[in-house]
C-alpha positions in Angstrom: -48.8 39.6 20.1 -49.9 38.7 23.6 -48.2 35.4 23.3 -44.9 37.1 22.3 -45.1 39.5 25.2 -46.0 36.8 27.7 -43.1 34.5 26.7 -40.6 37.4 26.3 -39.2 37.0 29.8 -38.3 33.4 29.5 -34.7 33.9 28.5 -34.2 36.7 31.0 -35.2 34.1 33.7 -32.7 31.7 32.1 -30.0 34.3 32.4 -30.9 35.0 36.0 -30.6 31.3 36.7 -27.3 31.1 35.0 -26.1 34.1 37.1 -27.2 32.3 40.3 -25.3 29.2 39.2 -22.1 31.0 38.4 -22.4 33.2 41.5 -22.8 30.2 43.6 -19.6 28.8 42.1 -17.6 32.0 42.8 -18.8 33.6 46.0 -19.3 30.6 48.1 -16.3 28.7 46.8 -13.9 27.2 49.2 -11.7 24.4 47.9 -8.5 22.7 48.7 -5.7 21.8 46.4 -7.3 18.4 45.9 -10.5 20.0 44.5 -11.1 20.0 40.7 -12.1 23.6 40.5 -15.4 25.6 40.2 -17.6 27.5 37.7 -16.2 31.0 37.0 -18.7 32.3 34.5 -21.8 31.2 32.5 -22.6 33.2 29.3 -25.7 33.0 27.2 -26.0 34.0 23.6 -29.4 35.7 24.2 -30.8 37.5 27.2 -34.5 37.6 26.2 -36.5 35.4 23.8 -40.0 35.7 22.4 -41.5 32.3 21.5 -44.7 31.6 19.7 -46.7 28.5 20.5 -45.0 25.6 18.7 -41.9 27.7 17.8 -38.3 27.0 18.9 -35.5 29.2 20.1 -31.8 28.2 20.6 -29.6 29.7 23.2 -25.8 28.9 23.2 -24.4 28.4 26.6 -20.7 28.9 27.4 -19.4 27.7 30.7 -15.9 28.8 31.9 -14.4 26.9 34.8 -11.2 27.0 36.8 -9.1 23.9 37.1 -10.6 20.7 35.9 -14.2 21.3 36.9 -16.8 19.9 34.5 -18.6 22.1 32.0 -21.8 20.0 31.9 -25.0 21.8 32.9 -28.7 21.0 33.3 -31.7 23.0 32.3 -35.3 22.8 33.5 -38.5 24.8 32.8 -40.4 25.8 35.9 -43.6 25.4 33.9 -43.6 22.8 31.1 -47.1 23.9 30.1 -45.6 27.2 29.0 -42.2 26.3 27.6 -40.2 23.1 27.3 -36.4 23.3 27.6 -33.8 20.7 26.6 -30.1 20.5 26.0 -28.7 19.8 22.6 -24.9 19.9 22.6 -23.9 23.3 24.0 -27.3 24.9 23.3 -30.5 25.1 25.2 -33.6 24.6 22.9 -36.8 26.3 24.1 -40.1 25.2 22.7 -43.2 27.4 23.2 -46.1 25.4 24.4 -48.7 27.9 25.5 -49.3 31.5 26.8 -47.6 32.5 30.0 -44.4 33.4 31.8 -42.0 31.0 33.3 -38.4 30.6 34.6 -35.9 28.3 32.8 
């Protein structure tokens, strides 16, 4: 039970990171006609996730852009000893490693 509670915030941190990414693309955007575009919105299929040690959770990521901006994204766990994160297609796969909280 403690493991579930300690890893529960992982996805909320992922959402917060996505909001920062999308916010950066919108609020600070200045571009000329020659620019390809910018990120308009990043949507996640789940806001919070509980992950047991050794278990996996998948989160679908949808990136909306303006113009011809790329939809590729990166993901990184702030603490790989708690959870590992990797991209598979349009999904982020989180793997629980040990107890703790971290940001993805």
